[in-house]
C-alpha positions as CSV (number, residue, x, y, z in Angstrom):
1,M,-10.6,-28.5,-3.3
2,N,-11.2,-26.4,-6.5
3,H,-9.0,-23.3,-6.6
4,N,-10.1,-22.1,-10.0
5,S,-11.1,-18.4,-10.0
6,P,-14.4,-17.2,-11.4
7,A,-14.2,-15.4,-14.7
8,G,-13.1,-11.8,-14.4
9,V,-11.7,-12.1,-10.9
10,S,-8.9,-9.7,-10.0
11,K,-5.6,-10.9,-8.6
12,V,-6.4,-9.4,-5.2
13,E,-9.9,-10.8,-5.2
14,K,-8.5,-14.3,-5.8
15,I,-6.1,-13.8,-2.8
16,V,-9.1,-12.7,-0.7
17,L,-11.2,-15.6,-1.8
18,D,-8.4,-18.1,-1.2
19,S,-7.8,-16.7,2.3
20,I,-11.5,-16.9,3.2
21,R,-11.5,-20.5,1.8
22,A,-8.6,-21.4,4.0
23,T,-9.3,-19.7,7.3
24,G,-12.8,-18.1,7.1
25,P,-14.1,-14.5,6.8
26,I,-11.5,-11.7,7.1
27,P,-11.8,-8.3,8.8
28,F,-12.5,-5.3,6.6
29,S,-9.1,-3.9,7.7
30,T,-7.4,-6.9,6.1
31,Y,-9.5,-6.5,2.9
32,M,-8.5,-2.8,2.7
33,Q,-4.8,-3.7,3.4
34,L,-4.8,-6.3,0.6
35,C,-6.6,-4.0,-1.9
36,L,-4.4,-1.0,-1.4
37,S,-1.0,-2.3,-0.2
38,H,-0.5,-5.8,-1.4
39,P,3.2,-5.8,-2.4
40,T,2.7,-6.5,-6.1
41,H,-1.1,-6.3,-6.8
42,G,-2.2,-3.5,-4.4
43,Y,-3.7,-0.4,-5.8
44,Y,-0.9,1.9,-4.6
45,M,1.8,-0.6,-5.2
46,N,1.1,-1.5,-8.8
47,P,3.0,0.8,-11.2
48,S,0.4,0.2,-14.0
49,H,-2.1,2.2,-12.0
50,S,-2.3,5.9,-12.8
51,V,-3.5,7.0,-9.4
52,F,-3.3,10.8,-9.3
53,G,-4.2,13.5,-11.8
54,T,-6.7,13.8,-14.6
55,R,-5.6,10.5,-16.0
56,G,-5.8,8.8,-12.7
57,D,-8.7,7.6,-10.6
58,F,-9.0,10.8,-8.6
59,I,-7.7,14.4,-8.5
60,T,-6.5,15.8,-5.2
61,S,-6.5,19.4,-4.0
62,P,-2.7,20.0,-4.7
63,E,-3.2,18.8,-8.2
64,I,-6.1,21.2,-8.7
65,S,-4.4,24.5,-7.8
66,Q,-1.0,25.6,-6.6
67,V,-2.7,27.9,-4.2
68,F,-3.6,25.0,-1.9
69,G,0.0,24.0,-1.3
70,E,1.2,27.6,-1.0
71,L,-1.3,28.3,1.8
72,V,-0.3,25.1,3.6
73,G,3.3,26.4,3.4
74,V,2.3,29.9,4.7
75,W,0.7,28.3,7.7
76,L,3.7,26.1,8.4
77,L,6.0,29.2,8.2
78,S,3.8,31.2,10.5
79,Q,4.2,28.5,13.2
80,W,8.0,28.4,12.5
81,E,8.1,32.1,13.1
82,N,6.2,31.8,16.4
83,A,8.8,29.2,17.5
84,G,11.6,31.7,17.0
85,Q,12.6,30.8,13.4
86,P,14.9,27.8,14.2
87,A,17.8,27.5,11.8
88,A,17.3,23.8,11.1
89,I,14.0,22.7,9.5
90,R,12.7,19.2,8.9
91,L,9.7,18.8,6.5
92,V,7.7,15.6,6.8
93,E,4.9,14.4,4.5
94,L,2.9,11.2,4.7
95,G,1.8,9.8,1.4
96,P,3.2,12.5,-0.9
97,G,1.5,11.3,-4.1
98,R,3.3,12.8,-7.1
99,G,5.2,15.2,-4.8
100,T,3.1,18.2,-5.9
101,L,2.1,19.4,-2.4
102,M,5.7,19.2,-1.1
103,D,7.0,21.0,-4.2
104,D,4.5,23.9,-3.6
105,V,5.4,24.0,0.1
106,L,9.1,24.1,-0.7
107,R,8.6,26.9,-3.1
108,V,7.0,29.1,-0.4
109,I,9.5,28.1,2.3
110,S,12.6,28.7,0.1
111,R,11.5,32.3,-0.4
112,I,11.2,33.1,3.3
113,V,13.7,30.9,5.1
114,P,17.3,32.3,5.2
115,G,19.7,30.8,2.7
116,N,22.0,29.5,5.4
117,S,19.2,27.4,7.0
118,S,19.3,23.7,6.9
119,I,16.3,21.9,5.4
120,N,15.8,18.2,5.3
121,V,12.8,16.6,3.5
122,H,11.4,13.3,4.8
123,L,8.7,11.5,2.7
124,V,6.8,8.5,4.1
125,E,6.1,6.3,1.1
126,T,5.9,2.6,0.6
127,S,5.4,2.4,-3.1
128,S,8.6,2.3,-5.2
129,S,6.7,3.6,-8.3
130,M,5.4,6.6,-6.3
131,R,8.9,7.3,-5.0
132,S,10.1,7.5,-8.5
133,L,7.4,10.1,-9.4
134,Q,8.3,12.1,-6.2
135,E,12.0,12.0,-7.0
136,A,11.4,13.2,-10.6
137,K,9.2,16.1,-9.3
138,L,11.3,17.3,-6.4
139,C,14.8,16.5,-7.7
140,S,14.3,18.3,-11.0
141,S,13.7,21.5,-9.1
142,S,16.4,24.2,-9.0
143,R,15.9,24.3,-5.2
144,Q,17.3,20.8,-4.9
145,A,20.7,22.0,-3.8
146,K,19.1,23.6,-0.8
147,F,17.7,20.4,0.8
148,D,18.2,16.7,1.1
149,I,15.4,14.2,0.5
150,H,14.9,11.0,2.6
151,W,12.3,8.3,2.0
152,H,10.9,6.1,4.7
153,H,8.4,3.2,4.9
154,S,6.8,4.5,8.1
155,V,6.8,7.4,10.6
156,D,8.8,5.2,13.0
157,D,11.6,5.1,10.5
158,I,12.2,8.8,10.7
159,P,15.2,9.3,13.1
160,P,14.7,11.5,16.2
161,S,16.2,15.0,16.1
162,V,16.9,17.5,18.8
163,S,18.1,20.3,16.5
164,E,15.4,20.5,13.9
165,Y,12.0,22.2,13.9
166,T,9.5,19.8,12.3
167,M,6.9,20.9,9.8
168,F,4.5,18.0,9.2
169,F,1.6,17.6,6.8
170,A,-0.6,14.7,5.6
171,H,-3.2,15.2,2.8
172,E,-5.5,12.3,2.0
173,F,-3.3,9.9,3.9
174,F,-5.4,8.8,6.9
175,D,-8.4,8.1,4.8
176,A,-6.5,5.2,3.1
177,L,-5.5,3.5,6.4
178,P,-7.4,0.3,7.2
179,I,-10.6,0.4,9.4
180,H,-12.4,-2.2,11.4
181,T,-16.2,-2.0,11.3
182,L,-18.0,-3.0,14.5
183,Q,-21.6,-3.4,15.5
184,K,-22.7,-2.9,19.1
185,T,-25.1,-5.7,20.3
186,E,-26.6,-6.8,23.6
187,T,-23.6,-9.2,23.9
188,G,-20.9,-6.7,23.1
189,W,-19.0,-5.4,20.0
190,H,-19.1,-7.8,17.1
191,E,-17.0,-7.3,14.0
192,V,-18.2,-7.0,10.4
193,L,-16.3,-9.5,8.3
194,I,-15.8,-10.1,4.6
195,D,-17.0,-13.5,3.5
196,A,-17.4,-15.3,0.2
197,N,-20.8,-15.1,-1.4
198,P,-22.3,-18.6,-1.5
199,E,-23.9,-17.8,-4.8
200,Y,-20.4,-17.8,-6.4
201,N,-19.1,-20.7,-4.4
202,A,-20.4,-23.6,-6.5
203,T,-17.8,-26.0,-5.1
204,G,-19.2,-25.5,-1.6
205,D,-15.7,-25.9,-0.2
206,C,-15.4,-22.5,1.5
207,Q,-15.2,-23.1,5.2
208,T,-16.5,-20.3,7.4
209,E,-16.2,-19.6,11.1
210,V,-19.5,-17.6,11.0
211,E,-22.2,-20.0,11.9
212,K,-25.5,-18.9,10.3
213,P,-24.1,-15.5,9.6
214,N,-26.0,-12.3,9.9
215,V,-25.5,-11.0,6.3
216,L,-25.3,-7.2,6.1
217,K,-27.1,-5.6,3.2
218,N,-25.2,-4.6,0.0
219,T,-25.1,-0.9,-0.8
220,T,-25.3,-1.4,-4.5
221,N,-27.4,-3.5,-6.8
222,S,-24.3,-5.2,-8.2
223,K,-23.8,-8.9,-7.5
224,S,-20.4,-9.6,-5.9
225,R,-18.4,-12.6,-5.1
226,L,-17.9,-11.1,-1.6
227,R,-20.4,-10.1,1.1
228,R,-20.5,-8.6,4.6
229,V,-21.3,-10.8,7.6
230,L,-21.3,-10.2,11.3
231,S,-19.2,-12.4,13.6
232,R,-21.2,-14.7,15.8
233,S,-19.6,-13.4,19.0
234,P,-17.3,-10.6,20.2
235,S,-13.5,-11.2,19.8
236,A,-10.7,-9.8,21.8
237,T,-9.9,-7.3,19.0
238,S,-13.5,-6.1,18.5
239,T,-13.9,-5.7,22.3
240,L,-10.7,-3.8,22.6
241,L,-11.5,-1.5,19.7
242,G,-15.1,-1.0,21.0
243,Q,-13.6,0.3,24.2
244,S,-10.8,2.3,22.7
245,S,-12.7,5.6,23.0
246,P,-15.0,6.8,25.8
247,R,-17.3,8.2,23.0
248,F,-18.1,4.6,21.9
249,S,-19.7,3.7,25.2
250,E,-22.5,6.2,24.5
251,I,-23.4,4.6,21.2
252,P,-26.8,2.8,21.3
253,V,-27.1,-1.0,20.7
254,G,-27.5,-1.8,17.0
255,S,-25.2,0.9,15.8
256,L,-22.2,0.4,13.6
257,I,-18.9,2.2,14.0
258,E,-15.7,2.4,11.9
259,V,-12.5,2.3,14.0
260,S,-8.9,2.7,12.6
261,P,-6.3,1.6,15.1
262,A,-3.7,2.2,12.3
263,S,-4.8,5.9,12.2
264,F,-4.6,6.2,16.0
265,R,-1.1,4.6,16.1
266,T,0.2,6.8,13.2
267,A,-1.2,10.0,14.8
268,R,0.5,9.1,18.0
269,Q,3.8,8.6,16.2
270,V,3.4,12.0,14.6
271,G,2.7,13.7,17.9
272,E,5.9,12.1,19.3
273,L,7.8,13.2,16.3
274,L,6.7,16.8,16.7
275,L,7.4,16.8,20.4
276,G,10.9,15.7,19.6
277,N,12.0,14.5,23.1
278,V,15.2,12.3,22.8
279,K,16.8,10.4,25.6
280,N,20.6,9.8,25.8
281,Q,22.3,6.7,27.2
282,E,22.1,8.1,30.7
283,G,18.3,8.5,30.3
284,E,18.5,12.3,30.2
285,S,16.0,13.9,27.9
286,S,16.8,16.5,25.3
287,R,14.0,18.4,23.6
288,S,13.9,19.7,20.0
289,P,12.6,23.2,19.0
290,G,9.3,21.4,18.6
291,G,7.1,21.5,15.5
292,C,3.7,21.9,13.8
293,G,1.5,20.0,11.5
294,L,-1.6,19.8,9.4
295,I,-3.9,16.8,8.7
296,I,-6.2,17.4,5.8
297,D,-8.7,14.7,4.9
298,Y,-12.2,13.6,4.3
299,G,-14.1,13.2,7.5
300,D,-15.3,15.1,10.6
301,D,-15.0,15.4,14.3
302,L,-17.1,12.3,15.0
303,V,-17.2,8.5,14.6
304,F,-18.7,7.2,11.3
305,G,-20.9,4.1,11.1
306,D,-22.6,2.1,8.4
307,S,-20.7,3.5,5.5
308,F,-22.1,0.8,3.1
309,R,-25.7,1.8,3.6
310,V,-25.8,5.5,3.0
311,S,-25.6,7.5,-0.2
312,R,-22.6,9.5,0.9
313,L,-20.3,6.6,1.8
314,S,-17.7,6.8,4.5
315,T,-15.9,3.9,2.8
316,K,-15.8,4.3,-1.0
317,A,-14.2,3.0,-4.1
318,F,-13.3,5.4,-6.9
319,S,-12.6,4.4,-10.5
320,N,-12.3,6.8,-13.4
321,H,-13.7,9.5,-11.0
322,K,-16.9,7.6,-10.4
323,L,-18.1,5.9,-7.3
324,V,-18.3,2.1,-7.7
325,D,-19.0,-1.0,-5.6
326,V,-16.3,-1.5,-2.9
327,F,-16.2,-5.2,-4.0
328,D,-15.7,-4.3,-7.6
329,Q,-12.3,-5.6,-8.9
330,P,-10.5,-5.4,-5.6
331,G,-7.0,-4.0,-6.0
332,D,-7.9,-2.1,-9.1
333,C,-9.6,0.9,-7.6
334,D,-9.1,3.1,-4.5
335,L,-10.7,2.5,-1.1
336,T,-11.0,5.2,1.4
337,A,-12.7,5.7,4.8
338,N,-13.8,9.0,6.3
339,V,-11.5,10.1,9.1
340,D,-12.7,10.3,12.7
341,F,-10.8,13.4,13.7
342,A,-11.9,13.1,17.3
343,Y,-10.1,9.7,17.4
344,L,-6.9,11.4,16.1
345,R,-7.3,14.0,18.8
346,E,-7.5,11.4,21.5
347,A,-4.3,9.9,20.1
348,V,-2.2,13.0,20.4
349,E,-3.8,15.5,22.9
350,D,-1.4,14.6,25.7
351,L,1.6,15.3,23.4
352,V,0.7,18.4,21.3
353,T,-2.0,21.1,21.2
354,V,-4.7,20.2,18.7
355,H,-6.6,22.9,16.7
356,G,-9.8,22.3,14.8
357,P,-10.7,20.5,12.7
358,I,-12.3,23.2,10.5
359,P,-13.7,22.9,6.9
360,Q,-11.2,23.3,4.1
361,Y,-13.0,26.3,2.7
362,M,-12.6,28.1,6.0
363,F,-8.9,27.3,6.3
364,L,-8.1,28.4,2.8
365,E,-10.2,31.6,2.9
366,K,-8.8,32.7,6.3
367,M,-5.2,32.0,5.1
368,G,-5.6,34.5,2.3
369,L,-6.9,32.5,-0.7
370,Q,-8.5,35.5,-2.3
371,L,-5.3,37.6,-2.2
372,R,-3.2,34.9,-3.7
373,L,-5.9,34.2,-6.3
374,D,-6.0,37.8,-7.3
375,S,-2.2,37.9,-7.8
376,L,-2.2,34.8,-10.0
377,V,-5.1,36.1,-12.1
378,R,-3.3,39.5,-12.6
379,A,-0.1,37.6,-13.7
380,A,-2.0,35.4,-16.2
381,K,-2.1,36.8,-19.7
382,A,-4.7,34.7,-21.5
383,E,-8.3,35.1,-20.4
384,A,-8.7,31.3,-20.6
385,R,-5.9,30.9,-18.0
386,K,-7.5,33.5,-15.7
387,T,-10.8,31.6,-15.9
388,A,-9.0,28.3,-15.2
389,I,-7.3,29.7,-12.1
390,R,-10.6,31.0,-10.7
391,D,-12.4,27.8,-11.4
392,A,-9.7,25.7,-9.7
393,A,-9.9,27.9,-6.6
394,E,-13.7,27.7,-6.5
395,R,-13.5,24.0,-6.6
396,L,-11.3,23.9,-3.5
397,V,-13.7,26.0,-1.4
398,N,-17.0,24.9,-2.9
399,K,-19.3,24.3,0.1
400,S,-21.3,21.7,-1.8
401,G,-18.1,19.7,-2.4
402,M,-14.4,19.8,-1.4
403,G,-14.8,22.9,0.7
404,T,-16.8,21.1,3.4
405,E,-16.0,17.4,2.7
406,Y,-12.4,18.0,3.6
407,K,-11.5,19.0,7.2
408,V,-8.2,20.6,8.4
409,M,-6.7,19.8,11.8
410,G,-3.7,21.7,13.2
411,L,-1.0,20.4,15.6
412,T,1.5,22.6,17.5
413,T,4.0,22.2,20.3
414,V,4.6,25.9,21.0
415,A,1.0,27.0,21.7
416,K,-0.1,26.5,25.3
417,D,-3.1,24.4,26.2
418,G,-6.2,26.3,25.2
419,E,-4.4,28.9,23.1
420,K,-5.9,29.6,19.8
421,V,-3.9,29.4,16.6
422,W,-5.0,31.1,13.3
423,P,-7.1,30.2,11.5
424,F,-8.5,27.8,14.0
425,L,-10.5,30.5,15.9
């Protein structure tokens, strides 16, 4: 068997091709996991990748303007006040990036929360290189003495607490969690798999479990070593995922859907964290002061389908701020998938009260974007700086871009079922 890699193949691509050669086509969820989180070659794990900021592959809202993080902090504080201003606070962020959003939130909270309050910061981050960036950002702050920082590999690693009010937020986290792509057929839910393209398999030694595969059309004109195929029959996994939401039963035959069990599981863990019920050895339950949270991400309140066939992809790869083929240099560019917020709601609605989602522009404008913007502009001395501040804010709320592409979902434990929480009115 010839294991030589084609010219220009990335390290992750070789791993994918070798895996397919050994065991057959892989689910798209496995492909995403390898591309983003392979321990040494994954996009987020490789320290040679400049992921965030103007020198990285994409720029996130917190990196564009400090106002974004400040208004997130204002919303969290408003819910903390509604809960009676508990003295102990726990801040939790999933996928903190460079630490910019947490830094902005802490700046707001430190101005309002009494000095004798206890603040613990919990960051869920798997990349050691990103942890170093976060530490440099947050621990260089003069506010460091007021809080302790803890890093975790998953939400499950965060210890339960009955004394702390939890403030949670996740920005562009769920869109990077792996998805399964399914197609509904007359015989059930079949899974879209990633297979080697025979055109690049000159040795003919790649064994496949997909007999006479139904090859799904590429979304670009590029020629890739990988291709999409449809499994010849439903599997236990595809059947289970296809039945994981009552909404999916109404989808017509022939449709494709993207399902992220990882997102469902993580959202569920977040709901349990906010609820804060802890049982002692006798089985008696103690409840924390509760909590609140914001999930901000690409997506909408619906299931997404054939993300590879449409111009505005639900699964996309970014490199140097440009959209590229999702099979281009696996592991060297970012893969994301639009978030099905309705699926997240289904995961947590029996644990917490869900608000929204609403478009990002609506959240920011209702939370006082203009007032904060006016204050920053007045404080700026140079005209160029004033213009930069206005342009950055406009980008966040642009209805032809980030303002509508991003959605904001709120989670609270204090609000009663059906009760509206600002700005989700």
